[in-house]
C-alpha positions as CSV (number, residue, x, y, z in Angstrom):
1,M,-16.8,-197.7,44.5
2,N,-16.1,-198.2,40.8
3,D,-12.7,-197.7,39.1
4,K,-13.5,-194.1,38.0
5,E,-14.5,-193.1,41.5
6,M,-11.4,-194.7,43.0
7,R,-9.2,-192.8,40.5
8,M,-10.9,-189.5,41.5
9,E,-10.5,-190.3,45.1
10,K,-6.7,-190.9,44.7
11,N,-6.3,-187.7,42.7
12,K,-7.9,-185.8,45.6
13,K,-5.0,-186.9,47.9
14,I,-2.3,-184.4,48.4
15,F,1.1,-185.3,50.0
16,W,2.6,-182.3,51.8
17,Y,6.3,-182.4,52.8
18,G,6.9,-179.9,55.5
19,I,9.9,-178.7,57.4
20,P,9.6,-179.5,61.2
21,A,10.1,-176.0,62.5
22,Y,7.4,-173.8,64.1
23,G,7.7,-171.0,61.6
24,H,7.5,-173.3,58.6
25,I,4.6,-175.4,60.0
26,H,2.5,-172.5,61.3
27,S,2.7,-170.6,58.1
28,C,1.0,-173.2,55.9
29,L,-1.5,-175.1,58.1
30,Y,-4.4,-172.7,57.3
31,F,-4.0,-173.3,53.5
32,A,-3.8,-177.1,54.1
33,R,-7.0,-176.9,56.1
34,C,-8.6,-174.9,53.2
35,L,-7.7,-177.8,50.9
36,E,-9.4,-180.3,53.2
37,A,-12.5,-178.1,53.3
38,N,-12.5,-178.2,49.5
39,D,-12.7,-182.0,49.3
40,F,-8.9,-182.7,49.1
41,H,-7.3,-185.0,51.6
42,V,-3.9,-183.7,52.8
43,V,-1.4,-186.1,54.1
44,Y,1.2,-184.0,55.9
45,Y,4.7,-185.3,56.6
46,S,6.6,-183.9,59.6
47,T,8.0,-185.2,62.9
48,K,6.1,-186.3,65.9
49,E,6.5,-183.0,67.7
50,F,4.1,-181.4,65.3
51,Q,1.5,-184.2,65.0
52,T,-1.1,-182.6,67.3
53,V,-1.2,-179.2,65.7
54,I,-1.2,-180.8,62.2
55,E,-4.1,-183.0,63.1
56,A,-5.9,-180.1,64.8
57,N,-5.9,-178.3,61.4
58,G,-7.6,-181.2,59.7
59,C,-4.7,-183.0,58.0
60,E,-3.6,-186.7,58.2
61,F,-0.2,-186.8,59.9
62,R,2.7,-189.1,58.8
63,S,6.1,-189.2,60.3
64,Y,9.3,-188.8,58.5
65,P,11.6,-191.8,58.6
66,I,14.0,-189.9,60.7
67,R,14.1,-188.7,64.4
68,Q,13.2,-185.1,65.4
69,D,16.7,-184.6,66.8
70,E,18.3,-185.8,63.5
71,L,16.2,-183.5,61.3
72,D,17.6,-180.1,62.3
73,L,17.4,-177.2,59.7
74,S,17.4,-174.5,62.4
75,D,20.8,-173.1,61.6
76,G,19.7,-170.8,59.0
77,Q,22.8,-168.6,59.3
78,R,25.2,-171.2,58.0
79,I,24.0,-171.4,54.4
80,L,26.6,-174.0,53.3
81,K,25.7,-176.2,56.3
82,L,22.0,-175.9,55.4
83,Y,22.7,-176.8,51.8
84,R,24.6,-179.9,52.9
85,L,22.0,-181.0,55.4
86,I,19.1,-180.8,52.9
87,L,21.1,-183.0,50.5
88,Q,21.9,-185.4,53.3
89,Y,18.3,-185.7,54.5
90,S,17.1,-186.2,50.9
91,V,19.6,-189.1,50.4
92,K,18.4,-190.8,53.6
93,M,14.7,-190.3,53.3
94,L,13.9,-190.3,49.7
95,P,13.8,-194.1,49.0
96,I,11.3,-194.6,51.8
97,L,9.1,-191.6,51.0
98,L,9.1,-192.4,47.3
99,E,7.9,-195.9,48.0
100,E,5.1,-194.6,50.1
101,A,4.1,-192.1,47.5
102,K,4.1,-194.8,44.8
103,K,1.8,-196.9,46.9
104,D,-0.7,-194.2,47.6
105,Q,-0.5,-192.5,44.2
106,P,-1.4,-188.9,45.3
107,G,-2.8,-186.5,42.7
108,G,-0.2,-183.9,43.7
109,V,2.4,-182.8,46.2
110,V,3.2,-179.7,48.1
111,F,6.7,-179.2,49.5
112,D,8.2,-176.6,51.7
113,S,10.7,-174.5,49.7
114,L,13.5,-176.2,51.6
115,A,12.1,-179.7,51.3
116,L,14.2,-180.9,48.3
117,W,12.9,-184.5,48.8
118,G,9.3,-183.3,48.0
119,R,10.4,-181.8,44.6
120,L,12.3,-185.0,43.7
121,I,9.2,-187.1,44.4
122,K,7.1,-184.7,42.2
123,E,9.7,-185.2,39.4
124,Q,9.8,-189.0,39.8
125,L,6.0,-189.5,39.8
126,Q,5.5,-186.8,37.2
127,I,2.5,-185.1,39.0
128,P,1.7,-181.6,39.8
129,G,3.8,-180.1,42.5
130,F,3.6,-176.9,44.5
131,S,6.3,-175.2,46.5
132,F,5.3,-173.3,49.7
133,Y,7.4,-170.4,50.9
134,S,7.3,-169.3,54.5
135,I,10.5,-167.2,53.9
136,V,11.3,-164.4,51.4
137,A,11.7,-165.9,48.0
138,I,14.3,-165.6,45.2
139,D,12.7,-165.8,41.7
140,R,16.0,-165.5,39.8
141,I,19.6,-164.7,40.2
142,G,20.1,-160.9,40.1
143,G,16.6,-160.2,41.4
144,A,15.7,-158.2,44.5
145,G,15.4,-161.3,46.6
146,F,18.7,-162.6,45.6
147,W,20.6,-159.3,46.5
148,N,18.7,-159.1,49.8
149,Y,19.9,-162.6,50.7
150,S,23.4,-161.9,49.4
151,R,23.6,-158.9,51.7
152,G,22.1,-160.8,54.7
153,F,24.2,-163.9,54.4
154,G,27.3,-163.0,52.4
155,R,29.5,-161.8,55.3
156,G,29.9,-165.2,56.9
157,F,29.5,-167.4,53.8
158,F,33.1,-168.5,53.3
159,R,33.6,-169.3,57.0
160,H,32.0,-172.8,56.3
161,V,33.7,-173.9,53.1
162,N,34.5,-177.2,54.8
163,E,30.9,-178.1,54.1
164,I,31.5,-178.0,50.2
165,P,33.3,-181.3,49.7
166,L,30.6,-183.4,51.6
167,A,27.8,-181.4,49.8
168,F,29.3,-182.3,46.4
169,K,29.5,-186.0,47.4
170,L,25.9,-186.0,48.4
171,R,24.9,-184.2,45.3
172,W,26.6,-186.8,43.1
173,K,25.0,-189.5,45.1
174,L,21.5,-188.0,44.5
175,Q,22.2,-187.5,40.8
176,K,23.4,-191.0,40.4
177,G,20.4,-192.5,42.1
178,W,17.6,-190.2,40.8
179,G,18.8,-189.0,37.5
180,R,19.7,-185.5,36.2
181,T,18.0,-182.9,38.3
182,K,18.9,-179.4,39.5
183,L,20.8,-179.6,42.7
184,G,22.7,-176.3,42.7
185,M,22.6,-174.3,45.9
186,M,20.0,-171.9,44.5
187,E,17.7,-174.9,43.4
188,V,18.1,-176.7,46.7
189,L,17.5,-173.8,49.0
190,M,14.6,-172.4,46.9
191,N,12.9,-175.4,45.5
192,K,10.3,-174.4,42.8
193,G,7.1,-176.2,41.8
194,D,4.6,-175.8,38.9
195,Y,3.2,-173.0,41.1
196,N,4.9,-171.4,44.1
197,L,2.7,-170.5,47.0
198,L,3.9,-167.7,49.3
199,G,2.6,-167.3,52.8
200,Y,2.7,-163.5,52.9
201,S,1.7,-160.4,50.8
202,R,3.3,-159.4,47.5
203,L,4.1,-156.0,49.2
204,F,6.3,-157.8,51.7
205,Q,8.4,-159.6,49.0
206,P,11.4,-157.6,47.8
207,G,10.9,-157.0,44.1
208,G,7.4,-158.7,44.5
209,R,5.9,-156.8,41.6
210,S,8.2,-158.5,39.1
211,F,7.3,-162.1,40.1
212,G,5.6,-164.0,37.4
213,K,2.2,-165.8,37.3
214,S,3.7,-169.0,38.8
215,Y,4.0,-167.1,42.2
216,L,0.8,-166.9,44.1
217,F,0.9,-164.5,47.2
218,L,-1.6,-166.0,49.6
219,G,-1.1,-163.3,52.3
220,P,-0.1,-164.1,55.9
221,L,-1.8,-167.3,56.9
222,A,-0.4,-168.0,60.4
223,P,-3.0,-165.9,62.2
224,H,-5.8,-168.1,60.8
225,R,-4.5,-171.5,61.8
226,I,-6.0,-173.5,64.7
227,A,-3.6,-172.8,67.6
228,I,-3.0,-175.4,70.2
229,E,-0.6,-173.4,72.3
230,K,-2.2,-172.4,75.7
231,N,-1.5,-169.5,78.1
232,D,-0.6,-170.7,81.5
233,F,-1.6,-167.4,83.1
234,I,-4.6,-165.0,83.0
235,C,-3.8,-162.1,80.6
236,P,-3.4,-159.0,82.8
237,D,-5.4,-155.8,82.4
238,E,-2.3,-153.6,82.3
239,K,-0.6,-152.5,79.1
240,I,1.5,-155.4,77.7
241,I,4.9,-155.6,76.0
242,Y,5.2,-159.0,74.5
243,I,8.7,-160.5,73.9
244,S,9.4,-163.7,71.9
245,L,12.9,-164.1,70.5
246,G,13.3,-167.9,70.4
247,T,16.6,-169.1,71.9
248,I,18.2,-165.7,71.8
249,F,18.0,-165.3,75.6
250,N,20.3,-168.3,76.1
251,Q,22.9,-166.7,73.8
252,N,22.7,-162.9,74.0
253,L,23.1,-162.1,77.7
254,R,23.8,-158.4,76.8
255,L,20.3,-158.0,75.3
256,L,18.7,-160.0,78.2
257,K,20.3,-157.8,80.8
258,Q,19.1,-154.6,79.0
259,I,15.6,-155.9,78.8
260,I,15.5,-156.6,82.5
261,R,17.2,-153.3,83.4
262,Q,15.2,-151.0,81.2
263,L,11.7,-152.7,81.2
264,G,11.7,-154.1,84.7
265,R,9.6,-152.6,87.5
266,T,9.1,-153.4,91.2
267,K,5.8,-153.7,93.1
268,N,6.6,-150.4,94.8
269,E,6.9,-148.4,91.7
270,K,4.0,-146.4,90.2
271,D,1.0,-148.2,88.6
272,G,0.4,-147.8,84.9
273,Q,3.7,-149.3,83.8
274,Y,3.9,-152.1,81.3
275,V,3.6,-155.8,82.1
276,V,6.2,-157.7,80.1
277,V,5.1,-161.1,78.8
278,M,8.1,-163.0,77.7
279,V,8.4,-166.4,76.0
280,W,11.5,-168.3,77.0
281,Q,11.6,-172.0,76.3
282,G,13.6,-174.0,78.8
283,A,13.4,-171.4,81.6
284,D,13.3,-173.1,85.0
285,E,11.8,-171.7,88.2
286,E,15.2,-170.6,89.4
287,R,15.8,-168.6,86.2
288,K,12.4,-167.1,86.3
289,R,13.2,-165.5,89.7
290,M,15.8,-163.4,88.2
291,F,13.1,-161.3,86.4
292,P,11.5,-158.2,88.0
293,D,8.0,-158.2,89.4
294,N,6.3,-156.9,86.2
295,F,7.6,-159.8,84.1
296,I,5.6,-162.9,83.3
297,V,7.9,-165.6,81.8
298,C,6.4,-168.6,80.1
299,E,7.5,-171.5,77.9
300,F,4.6,-171.3,75.6
301,V,1.7,-168.9,75.0
302,N,-1.1,-168.6,72.5
303,Q,0.5,-165.7,70.6
304,G,-2.6,-164.5,69.0
305,E,-4.3,-164.1,72.4
306,I,-1.4,-162.0,73.7
307,L,-1.1,-159.9,70.5
308,K,-4.8,-158.8,70.9
309,R,-3.9,-157.1,74.0
310,A,-0.2,-156.0,73.4
311,S,1.1,-152.5,72.8
312,L,4.4,-153.7,71.4
313,F,5.9,-156.9,70.1
314,I,9.7,-157.4,70.6
315,S,10.6,-160.0,68.0
316,A,13.6,-161.6,66.3
317,G,11.9,-160.8,63.0
318,G,10.5,-164.2,61.9
319,T,8.0,-163.9,59.0
320,N,5.1,-165.4,60.8
321,S,5.6,-163.4,64.0
322,I,5.8,-160.0,62.5
323,H,2.8,-160.7,60.3
324,E,0.8,-161.9,63.2
325,A,1.6,-158.6,64.9
326,L,0.6,-156.7,61.8
327,Y,-2.7,-158.6,61.7
328,Y,-3.5,-157.5,65.2
329,G,-2.2,-154.0,64.6
330,V,0.8,-154.3,67.0
331,P,4.0,-152.4,66.1
332,C,7.3,-154.3,66.3
333,L,10.8,-153.7,67.8
334,M,12.9,-156.3,65.9
335,C,16.2,-157.8,67.0
336,P,17.2,-159.9,64.0
337,Q,19.9,-162.6,64.6
338,Q,20.4,-164.1,61.2
339,G,20.3,-163.1,57.5
340,E,16.6,-164.0,56.8
341,Q,15.4,-162.2,59.8
342,R,17.4,-159.2,58.8
343,I,15.7,-159.1,55.4
344,N,12.3,-159.3,57.1
345,A,13.2,-156.6,59.7
346,E,14.5,-154.2,57.0
347,R,11.5,-154.7,54.9
348,F,9.1,-154.2,57.8
349,E,10.9,-151.1,58.9
350,K,10.8,-149.7,55.4
351,L,7.0,-150.3,55.2
352,G,6.6,-148.3,58.5
353,F,5.4,-151.0,60.8
354,G,8.4,-151.6,63.0
355,K,11.9,-150.5,64.0
356,I,15.2,-152.4,64.2
357,L,17.1,-152.3,67.5
358,Y,20.7,-151.7,66.7
359,N,21.9,-150.8,70.2
360,P,20.4,-152.7,73.2
361,E,21.4,-149.8,75.5
362,H,18.7,-147.7,73.8
363,L,16.0,-150.4,74.1
364,Y,13.5,-148.4,76.1
365,E,13.6,-145.3,73.9
366,E,13.5,-147.4,70.7
367,A,10.5,-149.3,72.2
368,M,8.6,-146.1,72.8
369,A,9.4,-144.9,69.3
370,A,8.2,-148.2,67.8
371,M,4.9,-147.8,69.7
372,D,4.4,-144.4,68.2
373,L,4.5,-145.9,64.7
374,K,0.8,-146.9,65.2
375,N,-0.1,-143.2,65.1
376,T,1.5,-142.6,61.8
377,W,1.5,-145.8,59.7
378,N,-0.6,-146.3,56.6
379,E,-3.7,-148.3,57.8
380,Q,-4.8,-149.2,54.3
381,R,-1.4,-150.7,53.6
382,R,-1.5,-152.6,56.9
383,R,-4.9,-154.1,55.9
384,E,-3.5,-155.1,52.5
385,L,-0.5,-156.8,54.0
386,S,-2.7,-158.6,56.5
387,N,-5.3,-160.1,54.0
388,A,-5.3,-163.8,53.5
389,C,-6.2,-164.6,49.9
390,V,-6.4,-168.4,49.4
391,K,-9.2,-168.6,46.8
392,K,-6.9,-168.4,43.7
393,G,-4.6,-171.1,45.1
394,I,-7.6,-173.5,45.7
395,Q,-8.8,-172.9,42.2
396,I,-5.4,-173.8,40.7
397,F,-5.4,-177.0,42.7
398,Q,-8.8,-177.9,41.4
399,Q,-7.8,-177.2,37.8
400,L,-4.5,-179.2,38.0
401,I,-5.4,-182.2,40.2
């Protein structure tokens, strides 16, 4: 291989800095696989927990220089804590990650919108950089996305002001070590690149019509990834209500009791009732015995396979989950637990594809009302919201890199 070919080969290498959480990983793997199919080589950074699914989708896996139990950005409700943690992880990982990037000389980088360290590496190497959003974006202060987040997170914002002094120390440390760069809360929680890739439709983004040309709406990508989750049961022939609410069952006993009371059936009751397939990570055999006969409780399922058969999806309102439901034409009953989920749920309800559960005591009637939405919703809009459109994104990579 001559020098010119070697340079071209290096330029085709993309470093992708992900956030090790299911929603963030699953939202972007299809696009990463499309880059691989177009002769790019994607080196995807995450934690060991996600190695198998990353490699199944055609990427080279590399581990962050930090343990899975250390890298925890799951507490999205506490914005000030999230801000401090992102600065903290950047201080710890950036020297190692930058050294690896200098050694490999990638042609460009992609970074999750929360992965500040990816943006800083892009700035240090002065190469093309792309931000990937698996959450609703903010394009500017005062825009629709900004006000939606302010409403969703504003109530509890000042409860965690004790995070501010440490965050400012970390911010000063980063600026001292890596030069003048934007490290305000908005810039750290919504890192921007030369182009910003969004894993959902423009219709879903509050104020999406006003977003400029640097924002590329790729449509929901999670349904198209190669899934490695396996059902540990044979999908039943009866009508299915699918429930996946993350760790909510360990925290919201009121909701769990109402789910059991209102959706539970015994073997002696009439046929034709719904089978409830519920994902509950960490549920042992003793806990599973507390559920009625028509419940199937699992730690993991292939969500796409369940949604092909489901009549209703009861969800916390994560972006990937509700878009997967939309892709398969399944209405949602949403129980949002934090600000970003509330934004998603309100948007989805406004578009006519789901309902928000405000009072768990009315769960059954709200579930039936949500199912009825399928008879009245705008099918053309559903298809528009479900379309994946990655071609333009691939073309921009080919032009810039």
